[in-house]
C-alpha positions as CSV (number, residue, x, y, z in Angstrom):
1,M,66.6,123.4,110.9
2,T,64.8,121.1,113.4
3,G,64.6,121.5,117.1
4,E,66.9,118.6,117.8
5,Q,69.5,120.0,115.5
6,L,69.4,123.3,117.3
7,I,69.8,121.5,120.6
8,V,72.9,119.6,119.3
9,F,74.5,122.8,117.9
10,G,73.8,124.6,121.1
11,V,75.3,121.8,123.3
12,L,78.4,121.7,121.0
13,A,78.8,125.5,121.2
14,A,78.5,125.5,125.0
15,T,81.0,122.6,125.2
16,L,83.5,124.4,123.1
17,V,83.1,127.6,125.3
18,L,83.7,125.6,128.4
19,F,86.7,123.9,126.9
20,V,88.2,127.3,126.1
21,W,87.3,128.7,129.5
22,N,89.3,125.9,131.1
23,R,87.8,126.2,134.5
24,W,86.3,122.7,134.7
25,R,87.9,119.4,133.8
26,Y,87.5,118.2,130.2
27,D,86.0,114.9,131.2
28,L,83.3,116.6,133.4
29,V,82.4,119.0,130.5
30,A,82.1,116.1,128.1
31,L,79.9,114.1,130.5
32,G,77.8,117.2,131.1
33,A,77.3,117.6,127.3
34,L,76.2,113.9,127.1
35,L,73.8,114.3,130.0
36,A,72.3,117.4,128.4
37,C,71.7,115.5,125.2
38,A,70.1,112.7,127.1
39,L,67.8,114.9,129.2
40,T,66.6,116.8,126.1
41,G,65.8,113.5,124.3
42,V,68.3,113.9,121.5
43,V,70.1,110.7,122.6
44,P,67.9,107.7,123.6
45,A,68.3,106.7,127.2
46,D,69.4,103.2,126.3
47,E,72.3,104.5,124.1
48,V,73.7,107.2,126.3
49,F,76.8,105.3,127.3
50,S,77.1,103.1,124.2
51,G,79.9,105.2,122.8
52,I,82.2,104.6,125.8
53,G,82.3,100.9,124.9
54,H,83.1,101.6,121.2
55,P,86.2,99.7,120.0
56,A,87.8,103.0,118.9
57,V,87.6,104.5,122.4
58,I,88.9,101.3,124.0
59,S,91.8,101.2,121.5
60,V,92.8,104.8,122.1
61,A,92.7,104.2,125.9
62,A,94.9,101.1,125.4
63,V,97.4,103.1,123.3
64,L,97.6,105.7,126.0
65,V,98.3,103.0,128.6
66,L,101.0,101.5,126.2
67,S,102.6,105.0,125.9
68,R,102.8,105.4,129.6
69,G,104.2,101.9,130.0
70,L,107.0,102.7,127.5
71,L,107.8,105.9,129.4
72,N,107.8,104.3,132.9
73,A,109.9,101.4,131.6
74,G,112.6,103.8,130.6
75,V,112.5,102.9,126.9
76,V,111.9,106.6,125.9
77,D,114.8,107.8,128.1
78,S,117.1,105.2,126.6
79,V,116.3,106.4,123.1
80,A,116.7,110.0,124.1
81,R,120.2,109.3,125.4
82,R,121.1,107.7,122.1
83,L,119.7,110.7,120.2
84,M,122.0,113.0,122.2
85,Q,125.0,111.2,120.8
86,V,124.4,112.1,117.1
87,G,126.5,115.2,117.4
88,E,125.9,118.9,116.5
89,R,125.5,118.5,112.7
90,P,122.1,120.0,111.8
91,W,121.1,117.3,109.2
92,A,122.1,114.5,111.6
93,Q,120.0,115.9,114.4
94,V,116.9,116.5,112.2
95,A,117.2,113.1,110.5
96,A,117.6,111.3,113.9
97,L,114.7,113.1,115.6
98,T,112.3,112.9,112.6
99,G,113.0,109.2,112.1
100,I,112.7,108.1,115.7
101,V,109.5,110.1,116.4
102,A,107.9,108.8,113.1
103,L,108.6,105.2,114.1
104,S,107.4,105.8,117.7
105,S,104.2,107.5,116.5
106,G,103.3,104.3,114.6
107,F,103.0,102.3,117.8
108,M,102.0,104.9,120.4
109,N,99.9,108.0,120.3
110,N,101.5,110.5,117.9
111,V,100.8,113.5,120.1
112,G,102.3,111.6,123.1
113,A,105.4,110.7,121.0
114,Q,105.9,114.3,120.1
115,A,105.5,115.4,123.7
116,L,108.0,112.9,124.9
117,F,110.7,114.0,122.4
118,M,110.1,117.7,122.7
119,P,112.4,118.1,125.7
120,V,115.2,116.2,123.8
121,A,114.8,118.5,120.8
122,I,114.9,121.6,122.9
123,W,118.0,120.4,124.8
124,M,119.8,119.5,121.5
125,S,119.0,122.9,120.0
126,R,120.3,124.7,123.0
127,Q,123.5,122.7,123.1
128,S,124.0,123.5,119.4
129,G,123.2,127.2,119.9
130,R,120.2,127.1,117.5
131,S,116.6,128.2,117.9
132,P,114.3,125.3,119.3
133,S,112.0,125.8,116.3
134,Y,114.9,124.5,114.1
135,L,114.2,121.0,115.5
136,L,110.6,121.3,116.7
137,M,109.1,121.8,113.3
138,P,110.7,118.6,111.8
139,L,109.7,116.8,114.9
140,A,106.1,117.8,114.3
141,F,106.3,116.7,110.7
142,G,107.6,113.3,111.8
143,S,105.0,112.7,114.5
144,L,102.1,113.6,112.2
145,L,103.3,111.4,109.3
146,G,104.4,108.6,111.6
147,G,100.9,108.2,112.9
148,T,99.8,107.0,109.5
149,L,102.1,103.9,109.6
150,T,99.8,101.6,111.6
151,L,96.2,101.1,112.7
152,I,96.9,102.4,116.2
153,G,99.1,105.3,115.2
154,T,96.3,107.9,115.3
155,P,92.7,107.8,116.5
156,P,91.2,108.6,113.1
157,N,92.6,105.3,111.8
158,L,90.8,103.4,114.5
159,I,87.6,105.3,113.9
160,I,87.6,104.6,110.2
161,A,88.5,100.9,110.9
162,G,85.5,100.7,113.3
163,Y,83.0,102.1,110.8
164,R,84.3,99.9,108.1
165,A,83.7,96.8,110.2
166,E,80.2,98.1,111.1
167,A,79.5,98.5,107.4
168,G,80.1,94.8,106.9
169,E,83.4,95.2,105.2
170,A,86.6,93.4,106.2
171,P,88.3,95.5,109.0
172,F,91.6,97.1,108.4
173,G,94.7,95.1,109.7
174,M,97.4,96.5,111.9
175,F,99.6,97.4,108.9
176,A,96.9,98.1,106.4
177,F,97.9,101.8,106.3
178,L,101.6,101.0,106.0
179,P,102.1,101.5,102.2
180,V,100.5,104.9,102.2
181,G,102.0,105.9,105.5
182,A,105.5,104.8,104.5
183,A,105.1,106.9,101.3
184,A,104.1,109.9,103.3
185,C,107.0,109.4,105.7
186,C,109.4,109.4,102.8
187,L,108.3,113.1,102.3
188,S,109.4,113.9,105.9
189,P,113.1,114.2,105.1
190,C,112.2,116.5,102.2
191,L,110.1,118.7,104.4
192,A,112.8,118.6,107.1
193,G,115.5,119.4,104.6
194,G,113.7,122.4,103.3
195,W,113.2,123.6,106.8
196,C,116.9,123.1,107.6
197,H,117.9,125.0,104.5
198,G,115.6,127.9,105.4
199,G,116.9,127.8,109.0
200,R,120.5,128.0,107.8
201,S,119.7,131.0,105.6
202,R,117.9,132.8,108.4
203,T,120.7,132.0,110.9
204,A,123.3,133.3,108.5
205,M,121.4,136.5,107.8
206,A,120.9,137.1,111.5
207,T,124.6,136.5,112.2
208,C,125.5,139.1,109.5
209,S,123.2,141.7,110.9
210,R,124.7,141.2,114.4
211,S,128.4,140.8,113.6
212,A,129.9,142.0,110.4
213,P,127.3,143.3,108.0
214,T,129.9,144.7,105.6
215,S,131.9,141.5,105.1
216,P,132.1,140.0,101.6
217,K,130.1,136.9,102.7
218,C,127.4,138.9,104.1
219,E,127.2,141.1,101.0
220,C,126.8,137.9,98.9
221,R,124.0,136.6,101.2
222,K,122.1,139.9,101.1
223,A,122.5,140.0,97.3
224,A,121.2,136.4,97.1
225,S,118.2,137.3,99.1
226,T,117.4,140.1,96.6
227,P,116.4,138.9,93.1
228,G,118.6,140.3,90.4
229,A,121.2,141.8,92.8
230,P,124.8,141.0,92.0
231,C,127.1,139.2,94.5
232,T,130.0,141.5,95.3
233,R,133.1,140.2,97.0
């Protein structure tokens, strides 16, 4: 391993430690790491700030501005109020939240979209008397898969598009990822449905253990959870 490689790994390790320590701002730590690489000669002096002007960085910053604009304009609040009218049916809540966060993640930062709808999911779960994880897990699935719908949905899409253009190939278009992203999003209801089914089973077993463990329905549920056990009524 060369000396420059050791310096790079050392700077990365120190940067990660400072990120975890969380005493200094992230942007100051990142600039400090860049300055350390420049002073040690790993990064040429004329290319120190070239990454700040990279199209991927500018696009991510623009997406963050767009996300804040949608929030300040009340668009997200309006959608949230609509979501609260879907009722207390589990499948309806999961389908509505997963669908809307997937669509939002295609045109704004997917992490930001999830953060915006998390309070709505928590409120809906509390109103229905369920655990917040019942809705938060499908919400996470939807935000991750929705980010693959468009070019600006997630930063890796922008980075790959930038490197493709630098390699002399035709750059990806806005909806170049849509066929694959749409196919992935079609799996989201399946994942959410499996989570809901497991959530209903866990809720039912928890209810039996708290209320009437000797009732016929509870005996059947316990028997169903044990392979080969009969269901007695």
